[in-house]
N, C-alpha and C positions, 0 to 999 in steps of 0.2 A: 193173683188178681191182675187184670190187664192194665189198669189205669193209675196205679199208685206211684208215688214219687220214687225216684231212683237216682242215687248219687254214685260216684266212682264208676261211671260207665262212659265209654267214648261213643258218642253218636256222630256219625259222619253226615255232613250236609254238603252236597255237591253244589258248587256255584261257579261263577265265571273264572276262567283261567287267565293267568298272565300269558301273554302271547309267546313268551320264551319258556314258559313253564318254570320260572325261577322259584327258588326256595323262599322260605319265610324270612330268613336272615336273622342275625342276632344270635350269638352263641348260647344265650340263656333262655331263649324262647322255647316253649314247648311245641313240638311238632316239626314239620319239615316237608320235603317234597314227596309227592306220591309217585309221579313219573314225569316224563318230559311233556305230557299233554295236560297235566292237572296241577293246579296250584292249591296247596293245602293252607287253610287259614284257621288258626286256633281261636276258640272263644272260651273265655274263662267264666265259669258259672258256679254259684253255690246251690243251684236249684236242680230239680229233676230235668234231665236233658230233653224230655218230651215237650217242655215249654217252647222249644224252638223247632219242633218237628215240622210244623207247617212252613217255617222259614226255610228249613232244609229242602223241602220239596220244591218250593217256589224258586229258590236260588238255583237249584238243579235245572228246573225248567227254563229259566231265563238264560242260563249259561250253557245249555246243552251239556251239562255234566262236566264242565272243564274247570270248575272251582270247587274245592272240597273243604267244607268247614268241619273241624274236629272239636267237639265240646270237651273241655278239660275241667275236671272237678276242682273247684276252689274249696279247700277244706273249711267247712263252716264252724270254726271254733270261736268261742267267745260270743258276747252279745252284739259285737260290732262286725259280724262276718261279712256283711255287704260293703261296709266302708273298707274293710281289709281287701276285698276284691277290687275296689276302685283303686286303692293304693298299689296293689299288685299290677294292675293294668298300666298305671302311670309309670311303674318301674319297668314296663316292657315285657312282662311275663307272657303275654299272649298278644295276638293281633287284634282281637276284639274281646269284649266282656259284656255281661248282662247282669244287672242288679235292679232291685225295685226302685221306683221313683222316690219312695220314702227315704232312701239311703242318702239322698243328696242334701239333706238339711244342713249338714256341717261342711258342705263343699261349695257354698256360694252359688246355688242354682235355685233361686226363689220361684221361678216358673214351675219347675218340677215339684217343688215343695207344695205349691198351690194345688197341684193335681190331687193331693191327699187331704185337702181341707175337709173337715168333718161334715158328713151328710150332704156333700155337694154332688159328687158323682155317685148316684144311688141306684143306678140301673145298668144292666149290661148294654142296653140300647144306647144310653147316653155315653157310656165309655167308648163304644164303637164310634159314635158320632164325633166325639172329641178327637179320637185318635186317627180319624180320617179327614181331619180339618187342618187348616193352616196353622193351628195352634201347636202342632207337633214341632214344626220348624222353629216357632217362637220359643218354645220351652227348651229345645235342644241347644239353642244359641246361648243358654245360660250355663252350659257346661264349662268347668274351669279351664284355664289355659293348659294346653298340653293334651286335651281330649277333643275328639270330634264326634258328633252324634250320627247315628245310623238310623234309628227309629225307636218307636215306643210300641210295645206289644201289650194287648189287653191281658188282664189277670183276673183272679177271682175276687168277688166282693167279700169283705170281711165284716163280721157281725159280732155283737156282744154275746158271749156264752157264759152264763152264770153257773157256778158249780152247785149252788143250793137254791137259788130263786131267780125269778125273771129280772132282767135289766131293761125295763121298758121306759122309765121316767128318770129324771135327774135324781129324785129322792132315793131311787133304788141303788144308785152308785155311792151314796154318801157313806164315807168311812170305810169303803171296801178297798182291797188291794187287787188291782187288775193287771194281768200280764200283757205286755206290749212288745212289739218287735222294732227295734232300731229306727225310731221315728220321733223326732222332737214334737212334731204336730200331734202324734198319737198320745205322747206323754202329757202335753198341755191340754189336750181334749179331756183326758181322764181327770186331770186336776180341776178343770173348769166344771166337771160334773160332780166334783166332790170326792173323787177317788184318788188313791195313791198308785201311780204306775210303777210297775216292776219289769225291767227288761228281761227278756227270755232268750235262751239259747235256741239255735235252729231246731234241735231235737227238744221240743217243748218239755216233755216229760222228765228230762234230766236236768232241768234248770234248778239251781239252788232255790229253796223255798217254794217249789212248785206245789207241794201238798197243802200249803197254807193259803194259796190264792183263792180269792172269792169269784174270780171270773177271768176271762181272756178276751182279747180282740183277735178273731181268727176266722179263716174261711172254713166252710162246712167240710170240705175234703180233708183238711188237716185235722179236724176234730175226729172224723171217722178213721183216718189213717193212723192217728196216734192213739186210738182207743181211749179218748178222753171223756167219752160219754158215760160218766159214772151215774149210778142211781141218784135221782133227785136233781139232775142237771137240767138246765133250761136253755134252749136255743131261740134267739129272737129272729123271727122269720122275715120281718119287714123293716128292721132297723139296720140300714146299710151304712156303715161308718165311712168306708172308702174302698177303692179297688187297690189291689196289689199289682198295679201296672208295672211293666218291666222295660227298662231303658237299655237298648243295645248301643254300645259306643266303642270307640277305638282310640288308642293313644295316637297322637299326631304323627309320631314316627312309626307307622305301621307297615311300611313297605308295599302298600296297595296303591294301584294306579287310580287316577280320578275316575276312570270308567268302571273299575271294579267297585269302588266305594259307591258310585251312583247305582250300580246294579244291586248292591246290598240294600241301599236305601229304598229302591223301588220294590224289592222283594218284601222288605219289612212292611211297607205300606200296603202291599197287595194282600197280605195274609191276616190283616186285622179282623176281617169278618169271619174267616175260617177259625181263627183262634178264639174269637168270641163264642162261636158255636160250640167249640170243644169245652170251654170253661163252663158254659151253661149246662151242657150235658153232664159234665162231671159233678157239678153241684147237685143236679137233680138225682143222679145215681147215688151219690154218697148220702144225701139227705134221706132218700128212701131206705138205705141201709140202716141209718140211725133210727129211723122211725120203726122199722120192723124189729130192731133189737129191743126197743121199748124202755130204755133207761132214761131217755131225754124227753122232756115235755117241750112241744113246739108252741111258742108264744108269739102273739102279734101285738104290737103297740097300737093304741088308739090314735086317731088323728090329733087329739089334744096332747097326748104324750109325745108324739113325734114333733109337734110344734114346740113343746117345752124343751125338748132335747136341743133343737136348733137354736132356741133363744139362749140356752145355758152356755153355748159355746161361742157366743159373740166375742168374748175376749180373745179367742184364738183367731178369729177373722180380723179383729182390730190389729193384732200383732202382725199377721200376714200382710195386711193392707199398708203397713208402714213402708213396704217396698213397692214402688210403682209398677214394676214388672209383674210381681205376684198379684197385685190388685187388678191389673189388666187381664191376666189369665182367668182369675175368678169371675170377673165381670163377663168375659166372653163365654165361659162355661155356663154361667147362669143364663145368658142369652140363648145359647144352644139348647139348654134345658127347657126354657119356655117355648122355644120354637118346636122342639120335639114333642113335648107334652106327654112324655112317658112316665107312668107312675113308678114308684120304687119297685125293683125286682123283689118278689116275695117267694120264699121257700114254702112249698106246699107239703103238707103231711102225705105220707104214702098211703096207698090203698092196701088193705091187708092182703098178704100173699095167699094164694090158694093153699089150702091145707095139704099136707103130705098124704100120699097113699097110706091108708090105715096100716100101721106097722103090724107085721105078721101075715099080711096078704101078699101072695106071690104076684110078681109082674113079669111081663114078657122079656124084660131086659135084665132080670136077675142073673148074677154070675160075675165073671171076671173078664174084663176087656182091656186091650192094650193099644197103644198108638205110639209111633215114633216120628218125631218132627225135627227139622233143623232150625237154625236161627232165623230163617225167613218167616217162620210162623209167629215170631215175636214182634214183627213190624206193626206200627211204626215206633213203638216205645223202645224196642230192642232190649227188653228185660230178659235176663237169663232164666228167670223163674217161669217164663212162658214158652219154653220149648224143651225138647229132650225126650226121654223115655217115660211114657205115662202108663199108669195102671189105674183102672177104674173098677171099683167093686160096688155092685148094687145088690141090696138084700132086703126085699119086702118093705120098701119105704125108707130105707136108710142107705146112704152111700158114703164112700171114702175114696180118696184119690192120693196117689203119690206121683211126683214128677222129679226127674233128676237128669243132670248132665254134669260136666266136669266141675263147674263152679257153684251149682246150686242143687238143692234137694229139698223139696217142700211137700207138705201134706195138707189136706183139708177134708172136712167131713160135714155131714148134715142130713137133711131129709129131702126126699124128692116126691113129686106127684106125676102121675101119668094120666093124660086125658086124650084118648085116641092116639094120634101120632104126635102128640106134643108132650114134652117133659119140662118140669120146672124144678130147679135146685134151690134150696135155701140153706146157705152155709151157717153152721153153728160155730166153727172155729177153723183156724189154719195156723201153720207154723213151719218149722224146719230150718234149713240153711238157706237164707234169703239175702244175698248180698245187696239187693236193691230194696229191701223191705217190701217186696211185692208178693208176699204170701196172701192167701185168701183170708178174709176177715168175717167175723160174725155179722150177719145181716145181709150179706151179698145175696143177690137173687138173680139167677140166670134162667132164660127160657130158650128152648130149642124145639124145632120140629125134627123128627127122626124117622128113618126108614131102615128096615132090616132085611137082609137077604142071606139066607143060610147063616154063616158065622161072621157076617160083615154088617156094621151099622154105620150109617152116614147121618151126620148132624147138619142142619141148615139153620140160618138165622130166622128170627121171627120179627116182622116189622113192628116197630113200636116197643120192642122189648130189648133187654140187654142180652146179647148172645155172643160173648167174646170169641174171637177167631181162634185163639190158641187152643181151645178145647175141641175145635171142629176142623182143624187144618188138614187132617187126613182121615180116611175112614178108620173106624175102630175094628179090631179083630178079636173075636171071642176066644178066650183061652179055656174057659170052663163055664158050664151052666150052674155050677155050685159056687156060691159066694164063699170066698176064703181069703184070709190075710196072708197066705204064704207067698203070694206073688208081689207084695208090696216091697218097695225099696228097703234094703237092710240098713242103709245109711240114715233114713228118715222115716221110719214107719209111723203111721198115725197112732194116737193113743189106743190102747187095747179096747177101750169102751166105745170107740168111734161108731161101730156098727151095732152097738147094743142100744135098746130102747131107753 
């Protein structure tokens, strides 16, 4: 898949260079000099490197490619993995770092804590408005001694996800155990709603006691990515708890010049709108995948239930308001919210995907096709699972794929439909050797226009549809008109039943 989270991968972000091309400095820091013209700056992150992809591009543009930002994975162990990242940054492990605004609860940054007040920032439009306002500077001033703020990037909205029933009203939470992520505000919100919070690991499904949870606070993409949508689960489409906004910061002793820090701040501010667009698109795509899989019921709370939820968390607001700075941030966000007049962002159910070509009926693309691409085909995420040697087998309404390079080897399969010069793929499953967990997943739905000439096929994107670049980066070459599994990768062949009805 093109858009899924990826850890343990170095993403290079080009930005402003030190005039002398000096190194990062500090023997224990990760990274170093690229060359005499480029300054390398490391950024420590527990998240998918793609969350700073737009920042990479903007820093490169502003600096003419003379400053290079290298994302270093912060191993997300324990339930306090973001706090660990902050402490590592304070210890000088990297020049910059990025963590959620929620992680600052225990570091004396009340303004950032207020950004996660329940049901306050409930739309992507409002999050964008807040993060392009003067509030960013105000909130970053709360960072503890020894750290300096760079910017705040928008993140996904997090919603209640019930494993067995809807979580629409305070009474729905009573007596339940709800999984949360490293946030005192999230924990207190669940208690105010009558639930017991339980902190989760970064890899949600491996958390102790996960199987006994009654629900989670989570973004849609994480539900889909983690395959958490079990039969009977419920996603609240218009109950937006808070955004997972991301704070980019630096230790005070970072070796960067004032001009370089200002360029980074400008770049962070400039990409808020672009990052918002990416987050909304990813939510729409992954929600559609969940809906097509059919395990999860999409539920909307009524206006009365939304009001009851907001009233139930008044004790959380009262506690936040004890700090004058947090109170001021909340009041300003509420003012911006009234000014914007944007309703809560709502996840909409997907439209049914077109049915596959009736199995057993031959199509013009039946057979075996191949394509070879290099790492540039995996931009901007730079996931190893998105480039290499590809084999595509189509057989009367069913398809299977393998992809491999030195570090990854993946497979996927499902059904396809042909309508004139347009094809649509519906994935049923995927797997293999996926170092970034970016294999294809059930429910993914891709659409392409295609043209064939002799034994060459070219795929092109379809406006308004998802048409990942990695599958169309080069023309396909036909190896055989007869569908066969013999050309699949021997390292990661799809299940033998992949092409069977």
